DRENDO-1510 file (C-alpha; in Angstrom, 1 decimal, always signed):
<recs>
REC; n; res; u; v; w
REC; 1; MET; +0.0; +0.0; +0.0 .
REC; 2; ALA; +1.2; +3.5; -0.8 .
REC; 3; ASP; +2.5; +5.7; +2.1 .
REC; 4; VAL; -0.5; +8.0; +2.5 .
REC; 5; ASN; +1.5; +10.7; +4.4 .
REC; 6; HIS; +3.9; +11.5; +1.5 .
REC; 7; ASN; +1.4; +12.3; -1.2 .
REC; 8; PRO; -1.8; +13.8; +0.3 .
REC; 9; GLY; -4.3; +15.5; -2.0 .
REC; 10; THR; -6.6; +18.4; -1.6 .
REC; 11; VAL; -10.3; +18.7; -2.4 .
REC; 12; VAL; -10.8; +21.4; -5.1 .
REC; 13; ALA; -14.5; +20.8; -5.9 .
REC; 14; VAL; -17.5; +18.8; -4.5 .
REC; 15; ARG; -20.6; +18.4; -6.7 .
REC; 16; GLY; -22.9; +15.9; -5.1 .
REC; 17; SER; -21.2; +12.5; -5.3 .
REC; 18; VAL; -18.4; +13.8; -7.6 .
REC; 19; VAL; -15.2; +15.1; -5.9 .
REC; 20; ASP; -12.2; +16.7; -7.7 .
REC; 21; VAL; -8.9; +16.2; -5.9 .
REC; 22; ARG; -5.5; +17.9; -6.6 .
REC; 23; PHE; -2.2; +16.0; -6.0 .
REC; 24; ASP; +1.2; +17.7; -6.2 .
REC; 25; GLY; +3.0; +14.4; -6.7 .
REC; 26; GLU; +2.2; +11.2; -8.6 .
REC; 27; LEU; -1.5; +10.8; -9.4 .
REC; 28; PRO; -3.3; +7.7; -8.0 .
REC; 29; ARG; -4.4; +5.2; -10.6 .
REC; 30; VAL; -8.0; +4.9; -11.8 .
REC; 31; ASP; -10.2; +2.7; -9.4 .
REC; 32; THR; -7.9; +3.5; -6.5 .
REC; 33; LEU; -9.6; +4.4; -3.2 .
REC; 34; LEU; -9.1; +7.8; -1.5 .
REC; 35; GLN; -10.3; +8.9; +1.9 .
REC; 36; ALA; -11.4; +12.3; +3.1 .
REC; 37; GLY; -13.2; +13.9; +6.1 .
REC; 38; ASP; -12.3; +14.3; +9.7 .
REC; 39; ASN; -12.1; +10.5; +10.3 .
REC; 40; GLY; -11.7; +9.3; +6.8 .
REC; 41; GLU; -15.4; +8.5; +6.6 .
REC; 42; VAL; -15.8; +9.8; +3.0 .
REC; 43; VAL; -14.5; +7.1; +0.6 .
REC; 44; ILE; -13.9; +8.1; -3.0 .
REC; 45; GLU; -13.0; +5.9; -6.0 .
REC; 46; VAL; -10.9; +7.5; -8.7 .
REC; 47; ALA; -12.8; +7.6; -12.0 .
REC; 48; LEU; -10.9; +10.0; -14.3 .
REC; 49; HIS; -7.6; +11.8; -14.6 .
REC; 50; LEU; -8.5; +15.4; -15.6 .
REC; 51; ASP; -5.0; +16.7; -16.1 .
REC; 52; ALA; -1.4; +16.2; -14.7 .
REC; 53; ARG; -2.5; +17.4; -11.2 .
REC; 54; ARG; -6.2; +16.6; -10.8 .
REC; 55; VAL; -8.4; +13.5; -10.6 .
REC; 56; ARG; -12.1; +13.2; -10.5 .
REC; 57; GLY; -13.6; +10.6; -8.2 .
REC; 58; ILE; -17.0; +9.2; -7.3 .
REC; 59; ALA; -17.9; +9.1; -3.6 .
REC; 60; LEU; -19.1; +5.6; -2.4 .
REC; 61; THR; -20.3; +7.3; +0.8 .
REC; 62; PRO; -22.3; +10.5; +1.5 .
REC; 63; THR; -20.3; +13.7; +1.0 .
REC; 64; GLN; -22.1; +15.8; +3.6 .
REC; 65; GLY; -19.6; +18.1; +5.4 .
REC; 66; LEU; -16.8; +17.7; +2.9 .
REC; 67; SER; -15.4; +21.1; +1.8 .
REC; 68; ARG; -12.8; +22.5; -0.5 .
REC; 69; GLY; -9.3; +22.4; +0.9 .
REC; 70; ALA; -10.0; +19.2; +2.9 .
REC; 71; VAL; -7.0; +16.8; +3.0 .
REC; 72; VAL; -7.4; +13.6; +1.0 .
REC; 73; THR; -5.3; +10.4; +1.7 .
REC; 74; ASN; -4.5; +7.9; -1.0 .
REC; 75; ARG; -5.1; +4.3; +0.1 .
REC; 76; GLY; -3.0; +3.1; -2.8 .
REC; 77; GLU; -5.3; +0.1; -3.6 .
REC; 78; PRO; -8.7; -0.6; -5.1 .
REC; 79; LEU; -11.7; -1.6; -3.1 .
REC; 80; ARG; -11.1; -5.0; -1.5 .
REC; 81; VAL; -13.8; -7.3; +0.0 .
REC; 82; PRO; -13.6; -10.4; +2.3 .
REC; 83; VAL; -13.8; -13.9; +0.7 .
REC; 84; GLY; -13.8; -17.3; +2.3 .
REC; 85; PRO; -16.1; -19.8; +4.0 .
REC; 86; GLU; -16.5; -17.5; +7.0 .
REC; 87; ILE; -18.6; -15.1; +4.9 .
REC; 88; LEU; -21.4; -17.7; +4.5 .
REC; 89; GLY; -24.6; -16.8; +6.4 .
REC; 90; ARG; -23.6; -13.1; +6.6 .
REC; 91; ALA; -24.9; -9.8; +5.1 .
REC; 92; PHE; -22.5; -7.1; +3.8 .
REC; 93; ASN; -22.5; -3.7; +2.3 .
REC; 94; VAL; -20.5; -2.7; -0.8 .
REC; 95; PHE; -17.2; -2.4; +1.3 .
REC; 96; GLY; -17.6; -6.0; +2.6 .
REC; 97; GLU; -18.5; -4.7; +6.1 .
REC; 98; PRO; -21.0; -6.8; +8.0 .
REC; 99; ILE; -24.4; -5.1; +8.3 .
REC; 100; ASP; -26.2; -8.0; +10.2 .
REC; 101; ARG; -24.9; -6.9; +13.7 .
REC; 102; GLY; -22.5; -9.9; +13.6 .
REC; 103; GLU; -18.8; -9.9; +14.2 .
REC; 104; SER; -16.4; -8.2; +11.8 .
REC; 105; LEU; -14.0; -10.3; +9.8 .
REC; 106; PRO; -10.6; -8.7; +10.3 .
REC; 107; ASP; -8.6; -11.9; +9.5 .
REC; 108; ALA; -10.5; -12.8; +6.3 .
REC; 109; GLU; -8.7; -12.8; +3.0 .
REC; 110; ARG; -9.5; -9.7; +0.9 .
REC; 111; ARG; -9.7; -9.5; -2.9 .
REC; 112; SER; -10.0; -6.6; -5.3 .
REC; 113; ILE; -13.5; -6.2; -6.9 .
REC; 114; HIS; -11.9; -5.2; -10.2 .
REC; 115; ARG; -10.9; -8.5; -11.9 .
REC; 116; LYS; -10.7; -9.5; -15.5 .
REC; 117; PRO; -13.2; -12.1; -16.9 .
REC; 118; VAL; -11.9; -15.7; -17.2 .
REC; 119; PRO; -10.0; -16.1; -20.6 .
REC; 120; LEU; -11.9; -17.9; -23.3 .
REC; 121; ALA; -9.4; -20.8; -23.2 .
REC; 122; GLU; -10.3; -21.6; -19.6 .
REC; 123; ARG; -14.1; -21.5; -20.0 .
REC; 124; SER; -16.2; -24.6; -20.3 .
REC; 125; THR; -17.7; -25.0; -23.8 .
REC; 126; ARG; -20.3; -27.6; -22.8 .
REC; 127; GLU; -23.9; -26.5; -22.7 .
REC; 128; GLU; -25.4; -28.0; -19.6 .
REC; 129; ILE; -28.8; -27.7; -17.9 .
REC; 130; PHE; -28.9; -26.3; -14.4 .
REC; 131; THR; -31.7; -28.3; -12.8 .
REC; 132; THR; -33.6; -26.5; -10.0 .
REC; 133; GLY; -36.0; -29.2; -8.8 .
REC; 134; ILE; -38.9; -26.9; -9.8 .
REC; 135; LYS; -41.1; -28.5; -12.5 .
REC; 136; ALA; -42.4; -25.4; -14.3 .
REC; 137; ILE; -38.8; -24.1; -14.8 .
REC; 138; ASP; -37.0; -27.3; -15.6 .
REC; 139; VAL; -39.5; -28.5; -18.2 .
REC; 140; LEU; -40.5; -25.2; -19.9 .
REC; 141; ALA; -37.6; -22.7; -19.3 .
REC; 142; PRO; -34.5; -24.7; -18.3 .
REC; 143; LEU; -31.7; -22.7; -16.9 .
REC; 144; GLU; -28.1; -22.9; -18.3 .
REC; 145; ARG; -25.3; -23.9; -15.9 .
REC; 146; GLY; -23.1; -20.9; -15.9 .
REC; 147; GLY; -25.7; -18.8; -17.8 .
REC; 148; LYS; -28.0; -15.9; -16.9 .
REC; 149; ALA; -31.8; -16.0; -16.5 .
REC; 150; GLY; -34.1; -13.0; -16.3 .
REC; 151; PHE; -36.8; -12.9; -13.7 .
REC; 152; PHE; -39.8; -10.7; -14.5 .
REC; 153; GLY; -42.5; -10.2; -11.8 .
REC; 154; GLY; -44.1; -7.5; -9.7 .
REC; 155; ALA; -44.8; -7.4; -6.0 .
REC; 156; GLY; -46.8; -10.3; -4.5 .
REC; 157; VAL; -46.4; -12.9; -7.2 .
REC; 158; GLY; -44.0; -15.1; -5.3 .
REC; 159; LYS; -40.6; -13.8; -6.5 .
REC; 160; THR; -39.0; -14.0; -3.0 .
REC; 161; VAL; -40.4; -17.4; -2.3 .
REC; 162; LEU; -39.0; -18.7; -5.6 .
REC; 163; ILE; -35.6; -17.2; -4.8 .
REC; 164; THR; -35.5; -18.8; -1.3 .
REC; 165; GLU; -36.6; -22.2; -2.8 .
REC; 166; LEU; -33.9; -21.9; -5.5 .
REC; 167; ILE; -31.3; -21.2; -2.7 .
REC; 168; HIS; -32.6; -24.2; -0.7 .
REC; 169; ASN; -32.4; -26.6; -3.7 .
REC; 170; MET; -29.0; -25.2; -4.6 .
REC; 171; ALA; -27.5; -26.3; -1.3 .
REC; 172; GLY; -29.2; -29.7; -1.4 .
REC; 173; GLU; -28.9; -30.8; -5.0 .
REC; 174; HIS; -25.8; -29.1; -6.2 .
REC; 175; GLU; -23.9; -28.8; -2.9 .
REC; 176; GLY; -23.3; -25.2; -3.9 .
REC; 177; VAL; -23.7; -21.8; -2.3 .
REC; 178; SER; -25.8; -18.8; -3.1 .
REC; 179; VAL; -24.9; -15.1; -3.3 .
REC; 180; PHE; -27.8; -12.6; -3.1 .
REC; 181; CYS; -27.1; -9.1; -4.3 .
REC; 182; GLY; -29.6; -6.3; -3.7 .
REC; 183; ILE; -28.9; -3.3; -5.9 .
REC; 184; GLY; -30.9; -0.1; -5.5 .
REC; 185; GLU; -33.9; -1.8; -3.8 .
REC; 186; ARG; -35.7; -0.6; -0.7 .
REC; 187; CYS; -34.2; -1.2; +2.8 .
REC; 188; ARG; -37.5; -2.8; +3.9 .
REC; 189; GLU; -37.3; -5.4; +1.2 .
REC; 190; GLY; -33.7; -6.3; +2.1 .
REC; 191; GLU; -34.6; -6.7; +5.8 .
REC; 192; GLU; -37.7; -8.8; +5.0 .
REC; 193; LEU; -35.7; -11.1; +2.7 .
REC; 194; TYR; -32.9; -11.5; +5.3 .
REC; 195; ARG; -35.5; -12.5; +7.9 .
REC; 196; GLU; -37.5; -14.8; +5.6 .
REC; 197; MET; -34.3; -16.6; +4.5 .
REC; 198; HIS; -33.2; -17.0; +8.1 .
REC; 199; ASP; -36.7; -18.4; +9.1 .
REC; 200; ALA; -36.6; -20.8; +6.1 .
REC; 201; GLY; -33.1; -22.1; +7.2 .
REC; 202; VAL; -31.3; -21.3; +3.9 .
REC; 203; LEU; -29.2; -18.4; +5.2 .
REC; 204; LYS; -26.3; -20.7; +6.3 .
REC; 205; ASN; -25.4; -21.4; +2.7 .
REC; 206; THR; -25.9; -17.9; +1.5 .
REC; 207; VAL; -24.0; -14.6; +1.3 .
REC; 208; MET; -26.0; -11.4; +1.1 .
REC; 209; VAL; -24.7; -8.0; -0.3 .
REC; 210; PHE; -26.7; -4.8; -0.4 .
REC; 211; GLY; -26.3; -1.5; -2.1 .
REC; 212; GLN; -29.6; +0.0; -1.1 .
REC; 213; MET; -31.8; +2.8; -2.6 .
REC; 214; ASN; -30.7; +5.3; +0.0 .
REC; 215; GLU; -27.0; +4.9; -0.7 .
REC; 216; PRO; -25.0; +7.1; -3.2 .
REC; 217; PRO; -24.9; +5.9; -6.9 .
REC; 218; GLY; -21.2; +4.9; -6.5 .
REC; 219; ALA; -22.1; +2.3; -3.8 .
REC; 220; ARG; -25.1; +0.9; -5.9 .
REC; 221; PHE; -22.9; +0.7; -8.9 .
REC; 222; ARG; -20.2; -1.3; -7.2 .
REC; 223; ALA; -22.4; -3.7; -5.1 .
REC; 224; GLY; -22.7; -6.1; -7.9 .
REC; 225; PHE; -18.9; -6.4; -8.2 .
REC; 226; THR; -18.6; -7.0; -4.5 .
REC; 227; ALA; -21.1; -9.9; -4.7 .
REC; 228; LEU; -19.4; -11.3; -7.9 .
REC; 229; THR; -16.0; -11.2; -6.3 .
REC; 230; MET; -17.3; -13.3; -3.4 .
REC; 231; ALA; -19.0; -15.7; -5.8 .
REC; 232; GLU; -15.8; -16.1; -7.9 .
REC; 233; TYR; -14.0; -17.3; -4.7 .
REC; 234; PHE; -16.4; -20.2; -4.3 .
REC; 235; ARG; -16.2; -21.1; -8.0 .
REC; 236; GLU; -12.4; -20.9; -8.4 .
REC; 237; ASP; -10.9; -21.7; -5.0 .
REC; 238; ARG; -13.5; -24.3; -3.8 .
REC; 239; GLY; -14.7; -25.7; -7.1 .
REC; 240; GLN; -18.4; -25.2; -6.2 .
REC; 241; ASP; -21.4; -24.2; -8.2 .
REC; 242; VAL; -22.7; -20.8; -7.2 .
REC; 243; LEU; -26.2; -19.3; -7.7 .
REC; 244; LEU; -25.9; -15.5; -8.0 .
REC; 245; LEU; -29.2; -13.7; -7.5 .
REC; 246; ILE; -29.3; -10.0; -8.5 .
REC; 247; ASP; -32.2; -7.8; -7.7 .
REC; 248; ASN; -32.4; -5.6; -9.7 .
REC; 249; ILE; -30.1; -5.4; -12.7 .
REC; 250; PHE; -31.8; -2.3; -14.0 .
REC; 251; ARG; -30.8; -0.4; -10.8 .
REC; 252; TYR; -27.2; -1.2; -11.7 .
REC; 253; ILE; -27.7; +0.4; -15.1 .
REC; 254; GLN; -29.5; +3.3; -13.5 .
REC; 255; ALA; -26.6; +3.9; -11.0 .
REC; 256; GLY; -24.2; +4.0; -13.9 .
REC; 257; MET; -26.4; +6.5; -15.7 .
REC; 258; GLU; -26.4; +8.8; -12.6 .
REC; 259; ILE; -22.6; +8.5; -12.3 .
REC; 260; SER; -22.2; +9.3; -16.0 .
REC; 261; GLY; -24.2; +12.4; -15.7 .
REC; 262; LEU; -22.3; +13.5; -12.6 .
REC; 263; LEU; -19.0; +13.0; -14.4 .
REC; 264; GLY; -20.2; +15.3; -17.2 .
REC; 265; LEU; -20.2; +12.6; -19.9 .
REC; 266; LEU; -22.4; +13.3; -23.0 .
REC; 267; PRO; -25.7; +11.2; -22.6 .
REC; 268; SER; -26.7; +8.7; -25.3 .
REC; 269; ARG; -30.1; +7.6; -26.4 .
REC; 270; LEU; -32.9; +8.3; -23.8 .
REC; 271; GLY; -30.4; +9.8; -21.5 .
REC; 272; TYR; -28.5; +6.6; -20.9 .
REC; 273; GLN; -24.7; +6.6; -20.4 .
REC; 274; PRO; -22.6; +6.3; -23.6 .
REC; 275; THR; -20.8; +3.4; -21.9 .
REC; 276; LEU; -24.0; +1.4; -21.1 .
REC; 277; ALA; -23.1; -1.8; -23.1 .
REC; 278; THR; -19.5; -1.9; -21.8 .
REC; 279; GLU; -20.6; -1.4; -18.1 .
REC; 280; LEU; -23.2; -4.1; -18.3 .
REC; 281; ALA; -20.8; -6.5; -20.0 .
REC; 282; ALA; -18.1; -5.8; -17.4 .
REC; 283; LEU; -20.5; -7.4; -14.8 .
REC; 284; GLN; -22.2; -10.0; -17.0 .
REC; 285; GLU; -19.0; -11.4; -18.7 .
REC; 286; ARG; -17.6; -12.5; -15.3 .
REC; 287; ILE; -20.7; -14.7; -14.7 .
REC; 288; ILE; -19.6; -17.9; -16.6 .
REC; 289; ASN; -19.0; -21.6; -16.4 .
REC; 290; THR; -15.3; -22.8; -16.0 .
REC; 291; ARG; -13.8; -26.3; -15.6 .
REC; 292; ARG; -13.7; -25.8; -11.9 .
REC; 293; GLY; -17.2; -24.6; -11.2 .
REC; 294; ALA; -20.0; -22.4; -12.5 .
REC; 295; ILE; -21.7; -19.1; -11.5 .
REC; 296; THR; -25.3; -19.4; -12.6 .
REC; 297; SER; -27.2; -16.1; -12.3 .
REC; 298; ILE; -30.8; -15.2; -11.9 .
REC; 299; GLN; -31.5; -11.5; -12.3 .
REC; 300; ALA; -34.7; -9.5; -11.6 .
REC; 301; VAL; -35.2; -7.3; -14.6 .
REC; 302; TYR; -37.3; -4.1; -14.4 .
REC; 303; VAL; -38.5; -3.0; -17.9 .
REC; 304; PRO; -39.1; +0.8; -17.9 .
REC; 305; ALA; -42.7; +1.6; -18.8 .
REC; 306; ASP; -43.0; -2.0; -20.2 .
REC; 307; ASP; -41.1; -0.8; -23.2 .
REC; 308; PHE; -39.0; -3.8; -24.4 .
REC; 309; THR; -37.2; -1.5; -26.9 .
REC; 310; ASP; -35.7; +0.6; -24.1 .
REC; 311; PRO; -31.8; +0.4; -24.3 .
REC; 312; ALA; -31.5; -0.9; -20.8 .
REC; 313; ALA; -33.9; -3.8; -21.6 .
REC; 314; VAL; -32.3; -4.5; -25.0 .
REC; 315; HIS; -28.8; -4.7; -23.7 .
REC; 316; THR; -29.9; -6.9; -20.7 .
REC; 317; PHE; -31.8; -9.4; -22.9 .
REC; 318; SER; -28.7; -9.9; -25.1 .
REC; 319; HIS; -26.9; -11.5; -22.1 .
REC; 320; LEU; -29.8; -13.7; -20.9 .
REC; 321; SER; -30.2; -17.4; -21.9 .
REC; 322; ALA; -33.6; -17.9; -20.1 .
REC; 323; THR; -36.6; -15.7; -19.4 .
REC; 324; ILE; -38.9; -16.5; -16.5 .
REC; 325; VAL; -42.1; -14.5; -16.3 .
REC; 326; LEU; -44.2; -14.6; -13.1 .
REC; 327; SER; -47.9; -14.0; -13.7 .
REC; 328; ARG; -50.2; -12.2; -11.3 .
REC; 329; LYS; -53.2; -13.9; -12.9 .
REC; 330; ARG; -51.8; -17.4; -12.1 .
REC; 331; ALA; -50.9; -16.3; -8.6 .
REC; 332; GLY; -54.5; -15.1; -8.1 .
REC; 333; GLU; -55.7; -18.6; -9.2 .
REC; 334; GLY; -53.5; -20.3; -6.6 .
REC; 335; LEU; -51.2; -21.8; -9.2 .
REC; 336; TYR; -47.8; -21.6; -7.4 .
REC; 337; PRO; -45.1; -21.1; -8.6 .
REC; 338; ALA; -46.8; -18.5; -10.8 .
REC; 339; VAL; -44.5; -19.1; -13.7 .
REC; 340; ASP; -46.3; -18.2; -17.0 .
REC; 341; PRO; -45.6; -21.2; -19.3 .
REC; 342; LEU; -46.4; -19.3; -22.5 .
REC; 343; GLU; -44.4; -16.1; -21.7 .
REC; 344; SER; -41.4; -17.9; -20.2 .
REC; 345; GLY; -38.7; -19.4; -22.5 .
REC; 346; SER; -35.1; -20.5; -22.7 .
REC; 347; LYS; -32.4; -20.8; -25.4 .
REC; 348; MET; -31.5; -24.1; -23.9 .
REC; 349; LEU; -34.9; -25.6; -25.0 .
REC; 350; SER; -33.6; -27.1; -28.3 .
REC; 351; PRO; -33.3; -30.8; -29.3 .
REC; 352; GLU; -29.5; -30.5; -29.4 .
REC; 353; VAL; -29.2; -29.5; -25.7 .
REC; 354; VAL; -32.2; -31.0; -23.8 .
REC; 355; GLY; -32.8; -34.0; -26.2 .
REC; 356; GLU; -35.6; -34.8; -28.6 .
REC; 357; ARG; -38.0; -36.2; -25.9 .
REC; 358; HIS; -37.8; -33.1; -23.6 .
REC; 359; TYR; -38.1; -30.8; -26.5 .
REC; 360; ARG; -41.2; -32.6; -27.9 .
REC; 361; ILE; -42.9; -32.7; -24.4 .
REC; 362; ALA; -42.3; -29.0; -23.8 .
REC; 363; LYS; -43.6; -28.1; -27.3 .
REC; 364; GLU; -46.8; -30.2; -26.7 .
REC; 365; ILE; -47.4; -28.6; -23.3 .
REC; 366; ARG; -47.1; -25.1; -24.9 .
REC; 367; HIS; -49.4; -26.0; -27.7 .
REC; 368; THR; -52.0; -27.4; -25.3 .
REC; 369; LEU; -51.9; -24.4; -23.0 .
REC; 370; ALA; -52.0; -22.0; -25.9 .
REC; 371; THR; -55.1; -23.6; -27.4 .
REC; 372; TYR; -56.7; -23.5; -23.9 .
REC; 373; GLU; -56.0; -19.8; -23.7 .
REC; 374; GLU; -57.7; -19.2; -27.1 .
REC; 375; LEU; -60.7; -21.2; -26.0 .
REC; 376; LYS; -61.2; -19.3; -22.7 .
REC; 377; ASP; -63.3; -16.6; -24.3 .
REC; 378; ILE; -65.7; -19.1; -25.9 .
REC; 379; ILE; -66.0; -21.0; -22.6 .
REC; 380; ALA; -66.8; -17.7; -20.8 .
REC; 381; MET; -69.5; -16.8; -23.2 .
REC; 382; LEU; -71.1; -20.1; -24.3 .
REC; 383; GLY; -69.9; -22.6; -21.7 .
REC; 384; ILE; -67.6; -25.6; -22.2 .
REC; 385; GLU; -70.5; -27.8; -23.5 .
REC; 386; GLU; -70.5; -25.8; -26.8 .
REC; 387; LEU; -66.9; -26.9; -27.6 .
REC; 388; SER; -66.2; -29.9; -29.8 .
REC; 389; ARG; -65.2; -33.1; -28.2 .
REC; 390; GLU; -61.6; -32.6; -29.2 .
REC; 391; ASP; -61.4; -29.1; -27.8 .
REC; 392; ARG; -63.0; -30.2; -24.6 .
REC; 393; GLN; -60.3; -32.9; -24.3 .
REC; 394; THR; -57.6; -30.2; -24.8 .
REC; 395; VAL; -59.1; -28.0; -22.1 .
REC; 396; PHE; -59.2; -30.9; -19.6 .
REC; 397; ARG; -55.6; -31.8; -20.5 .
REC; 398; ALA; -54.5; -28.2; -20.1 .
REC; 399; ARG; -56.1; -27.8; -16.7 .
REC; 400; ARG; -54.5; -30.9; -15.5 .
REC; 401; LEU; -51.1; -29.8; -16.8 .
REC; 402; GLU; -51.5; -26.4; -15.1 .
REC; 403; ARG; -52.1; -28.1; -11.8 .
REC; 404; PHE; -49.3; -30.6; -12.2 .
REC; 405; LEU; -46.9; -27.8; -12.8 .
REC; 406; THR; -47.6; -26.5; -9.2 .
REC; 407; GLN; -45.6; -27.9; -6.3 .
REC; 408; PRO; -45.2; -27.4; -2.6 .
REC; 409; PHE; -42.0; -25.7; -1.6 .
REC; 410; PHE; -39.6; -26.5; +1.3 .
REC; 411; THR; -39.5; -22.8; +2.3 .
REC; 412; THR; -43.2; -22.5; +2.7 .
REC; 413; GLU; -43.8; -25.6; +4.7 .
REC; 414; GLN; -44.6; -23.6; +7.9 .
REC; 415; PHE; -47.3; -21.7; +6.1 .
REC; 416; THR; -49.0; -24.4; +3.9 .
REC; 417; GLY; -48.5; -27.4; +6.2 .
REC; 418; MET; -47.4; -29.3; +3.0 .
REC; 419; ALA; -44.0; -31.0; +2.9 .
REC; 420; GLY; -41.7; -29.5; +0.2 .
REC; 421; ARG; -40.8; -31.4; -3.0 .
REC; 422; ALA; -37.8; -31.1; -5.3 .
REC; 423; VAL; -38.7; -33.0; -8.5 .
REC; 424; PRO; -36.0; -34.6; -10.7 .
REC; 425; LEU; -36.3; -33.5; -14.4 .
REC; 426; GLU; -37.0; -37.1; -15.6 .
REC; 427; ALA; -39.9; -37.4; -13.1 .
REC; 428; ALA; -41.3; -34.0; -14.2 .
REC; 429; LEU; -41.1; -35.0; -17.9 .
REC; 430; ALA; -42.7; -38.4; -17.2 .
REC; 431; GLY; -45.6; -36.8; -15.4 .
REC; 432; CYS; -46.3; -34.3; -18.2 .
REC; 433; GLU; -46.0; -37.1; -20.8 .
REC; 434; ARG; -48.6; -39.2; -19.0 .
REC; 435; ILE; -51.0; -36.3; -18.7 .
REC; 436; LEU; -50.7; -35.5; -22.4 .
REC; 437; ALA; -51.5; -39.1; -23.1 .
REC; 438; ASP; -54.8; -38.7; -21.1 .
REC; 439; GLU; -53.8; -41.3; -18.5 .
REC; 440; PHE; -55.5; -39.3; -15.7 .
REC; 441; SER; -58.6; -38.1; -17.5 .
REC; 442; ASP; -60.8; -40.1; -15.2 .
REC; 443; LEU; -59.4; -38.3; -12.1 .
REC; 444; PRO; -60.5; -34.9; -10.8 .
REC; 445; GLU; -58.1; -32.0; -11.5 .
REC; 446; LYS; -57.4; -31.4; -7.8 .
REC; 447; ALA; -55.7; -34.8; -7.6 .
REC; 448; LEU; -52.8; -33.3; -9.6 .
REC; 449; TYR; -52.7; -30.0; -7.6 .
REC; 450; MET; -49.7; -29.3; -5.3 .
REC; 451; ILE; -47.9; -32.7; -5.7 .
REC; 452; GLY; -44.3; -33.6; -6.5 .
REC; 453; THR; -44.0; -36.5; -8.9 .
REC; 454; ILE; -46.9; -38.0; -10.8 .
REC; 455; ASP; -46.8; -41.2; -8.6 .
REC; 456; GLU; -48.2; -39.1; -5.7 .
REC; 457; VAL; -51.6; -38.9; -7.5 .
REC; 458; LYS; -52.5; -42.4; -6.0 .
REC; 459; GLY; -52.2; -40.9; -2.5 .
REC; 460; LYS; -54.5; -38.0; -3.2 .
REC; 461; ASP; -58.3; -37.9; -2.8 .
REC; 462; LYS; -59.8; -39.2; -6.0 .
REC; 463; GLY; -63.3; -38.1; -5.1 .
</recs>
């Protein structure tokens, strides 16, 4: 580390989160941390070199009380965060400081958040399915191991429950760890998620990182890199599979847009930063599958004004290999998880990757459910009796499929009283195949509701 006493700087301008600092000696490198304020409480990251004597930095903490002429010390290193098995079960801020009222980690190894993506030669080229144990996802929108999936859903449709269930199954099935990163979300949501995950018993295999809505844009912009650095440790050093959950990826882009404006960069289309594609890729390209392990990411995606041509949405979609849409209508009908089977999709759902049988079953399910959707208006106006025999059979088949794609979760056992189920992909496909073959047409629909594998039907009430 550089000797901070020999080359102190002086604050020459403060504009919100942007601080200009003058140095008489050698300038600190870009991404180096600086400290200012009476107790060094203002942390600044160097963003630009303005000339031979001045740098422009983005404050990662509030700048209240900072004035021109204040002394700035050069820490001589980038932001470093703790890594290692001792961070499991803990919640951190962007600096890697615990925010869960637990003990600090002074002896933990620390690594820079600025790391290059894994070289192409070291990446795994195999396309593999990342099984979740959740029927609706594994059958209709399979995730890619080492890939990225977009999660679309408003409040109250079961997003948090689905996240906690994925974390639970990750620990059990893949013997991996989960890293949750909250970017620009409300403090209340973060606190609720922490409590719910603690109550569900999944926190011990999870690391949580928060850069919340009330924090400066610099902290929100770097929170994703803090979480990613922690995830990379488990992938590279321990050879484990990691599930990285980011909520919300749009807030990362938004923080970058705020910083770009503060730095005085010329805005691009719709006011976005000119470096939007590069900044998003800097985060996304580190989420990959190597020979040692994989980081699989699920990202909540907010689409501004439901405009899918918005630059933020367009650039995000280009990185995703699966799209999972949660439907409020399905949640209202009690069909949990409320994954919309027609809106959700995956690039992995091709015969070359999942196999001919899986592809055929998924295609038949979509066709059956799409036909049922088209017939709903006729049923509402004239009644199901007015449909042809073939259409009636399709409706019955679709309704049974909808109910079979529900399942009880481990993380909701205390609320529903039903034991959770993680369903293997083969069992989920077999169940769908038998329903499509009308094997259960003589049973009531409720016999297929909230079960795991199709063999559990025999244990349900057939009346």
